[in-house]
N, C-alpha and C positions, 0 to 999 in steps of 0.2 A: 489765655486769652480770653478777655471781659467782653461780653456782649452787652450792647445798649441800643438805645433808639433815642433818635433825635427828632423831636417835634419842634417844628418850625413854622414861621407866620406864612400864611399862604399868599397873601397880597403885598408884601413889603419885605424890605430886607430887615433882618433882625437888629432892634437897636442894641440888645445885649444878648449874653449867652448866660445861662444859668445851668448848674450842676446839681441833681437830685439825688439824696441818697436814701435808700428805702429802708424801713424798719425791720427788726431781727427776723431773719429768713423769709422776708414777705418776697421780694424781688420786683423787677421794674414792671412787671405787667399787672400788679395789683390796681384794680380799678381806680381807687381814689387817687393814685399816684398819676395814672393815665389821663384821668379828668382834670386835676390840678395843672398838669403840663400842658393840656390842650387849652384850658385857660389862660396860662402864661403865653402861649404862642398867637392865642386870638388877640391879647395885648401887646404882640409885637417882640417878646422875649423868647428866644429860642431856648429851650430845655432838652438836656440830655439826662436821660434816666438809664442806669445801668445796673446789672447784676453783679452783686458782690460775689467774690471767688467762692467757686462751689455752690452757687444758687443759680436757679433758673437755668439759663442756656451760656452761663460762663463756665469755663474750664476750672479745674482744680478740686482739691479735695477738701469738702467743708470742714471735715475734723481736724485739719491743720490750720485752720484759720482763727483769728480772735479779733479783738477790737483794734489792736496797732496794725493787723493786715488789711483791715475795712479802711484806716487812715491812709495807707500804702496804695490801696485800689483808686480811693478819691483823688491822690495826687496823680497816679497814672491816668485816670480818665481828664482830668485836667489839663496834662500834659497833651493828651490825645486831642481835646478841643483847639487848644492853642496852636498846635501843628498842622491841623487841617481846616480849621474855621477860624475862630478868635478865643483868646483866653476867657475862662468863665470870670464874669464881674460879680456874679450873685451865687452863693451856695445855700442850698435848701436841703433840710433833713428832717424827717418824720421818725419819731420814737428814738431808738437808738441811732438811727441815722442822723438825728439831730445833734447827739452827742459827739457824734463822729465828726460832722462839719465844723463844730466848735473847736475841734482839735486840729482838724485839717487846714482851717484857715490861715494859721500862721506859716503853713508850707506852701501856699499858694498865693505866690506875692500879687497878682492880679486881681485878686477877690477885694471888691470894695464894700459889700455888705454880706451878711448872713442871716438867715432866717430858720428858728427852728419850730416844729410843730409837734406837740405832746412829747417833749423830750425830757428824759430824766436828767436831772442836775448832775448825776454820777453815773460813769458807765457799770458800777457795781450794783447799782439799782436791779439789774438784771440778775446777778448773782443772788441777791436777796430773794426775788422771786423765784428762782430756780435752786433754792438753799438744799434741798433734799438731793437734788442731781448733783450739785456742787460738793457735796459730802461725799457721794459715790466716786465722781471722778477723781476726787483729789486722794481718796483711799485706794481706789481699783484702778486708776488710770484712766476710764472711759465710763460715760454714762449716756444713755440714750433717752431723748426728749421727744416727745410727738406735738406737733404743732399744725393745726389745720390739717390734719390727716396724713401728715408727713412725719416720718421720723429722721432724725438727727443725732449724729455722734457728737458728743462734746469731751474734749480732753482735759486732763487736769490744767494744762497751761492757759485754757481758754478762760479758765475763773480765775487763775492767777493774775494774768494780764489785765482783767477788769479791775482788780483791786490796786493796780500799780499806778492808774492814771487819776491824777488830782486835778478835778475841774476848775475849782474856784480861782486858782492863780491864772489859770488859761482864759477862762472869761474875763476876769478883771483885766487882764493884758491884750484882750482881744482888739482894741483901738479901731473897730470899723463899726459902722451903724448895725444894729441888731434888732430883729423884729421877732418877738416870742408870741407864738399862738398855742392856746392850750384850752380845754373845755373844763369847766368845774365838774362835770358830770364824767370825766374820764376815769374809769374803774381800772385801768391797767396801769397809768402814771399818773399819781395824784398831782393835782394843781400845786400843791405845795412846792413841787419841782420847778415850775415856772417862776414861782416867788423867789425861789433860792437864786435862780439864773439871773433874774431882773435886778435882785438886790446886790449880786456879786458885779454885774455889769457896769461899764462907765456909759456915759451919756456920749452920742445920742442911742438911746433904746426906747422901743415902744413895746407895748403888750397889749394883746387884744384877746378878749375872752370869745371862745368859740361855742358858747352855750346855744342851743341844747345838744350839741353834736357828741359823738363818742369818740372813742380813741381811734377809730379806722376810718371816721368820716364816710359812711357806705353809701348815704345817700348823694346821688350825682350832683344834686343842687348845692349841696354842701361843700363838696369838694370843689366844684367849679367857683364857688363864692370864696374860697381859702385861695384859689388861685387869682382871682379877680383882686383880692385883697393884696395879695403879695404884689402883683404887678403895680398896683397904685402906690404902694408904699415905695417901690423900687424906683418908680419915676422920679420921685423926690430925692434919692439918696444916691443914685448912680451917676 
C-alpha cells in the first residue's frame, strides 16, 4: 500500500491533476515538494505527492525496490487518481523522480505534459555517485548507504536495474510537451544533464535555469516560485 497526500485548490475545482515523483529516498513530505505542490494548488492544479515503496509511510521493503519499481509505483498512483478523481495530465519529478517520470509517461496514456526538476539524463547517474556502494552490493549482495541520517540497504539488483534503462531513446520518443528545470549551481546533478535531456527531446520543449537555487530548493520562496512556474507553463500546454 502506497501513502500519498493530495494538495487541492481551496476555492475552485481543479483544472487539472498532477502527479509528483520525489527524489531518491526523499519522500512526499520533503518541504520543497510540499511547497511546490501548495503553489500548484493555489494555481488551480491538484497535485498528488506520494512515497515510493519502502519510503516514508508507504509499505514494502525498500531493499527490494529499484528504478523499475519506482515506475510501477507511478503507474499505480496514476491509476488511483484516475479511479477516484481524474487521470493525471501532468507528471512532475525531482532528481531521480524526474528520470522516473520520463520513463513512466509512456505507460500513463492521459498524461499530456512532463516536467523534470534537477533530473539526471540517465538513471545510472546515481550508480556513478554511489560507485563504491555499487561495487560492494554487486560483490557481496548488499550495501548500506546513509542519506540524511537514515540508513538504507541497496542490493545488487538495484544497480543492475539502473544500468539497463536507456533514456535517450525514451526522451526522443516522449512526444509530449516537456519543461526542464535545473540550476547551474546544482552540485548533486550537474546542469549538463539538463542539456542532454533538452538535446534529446523533440519540440515542444522548454528549459528554465533555476539560478541561484541548489539541488533541493530549500528556500520556501524558491520552491513556490518553481510551483508557480510549472503552473504558468502548464496553463499553455494542458
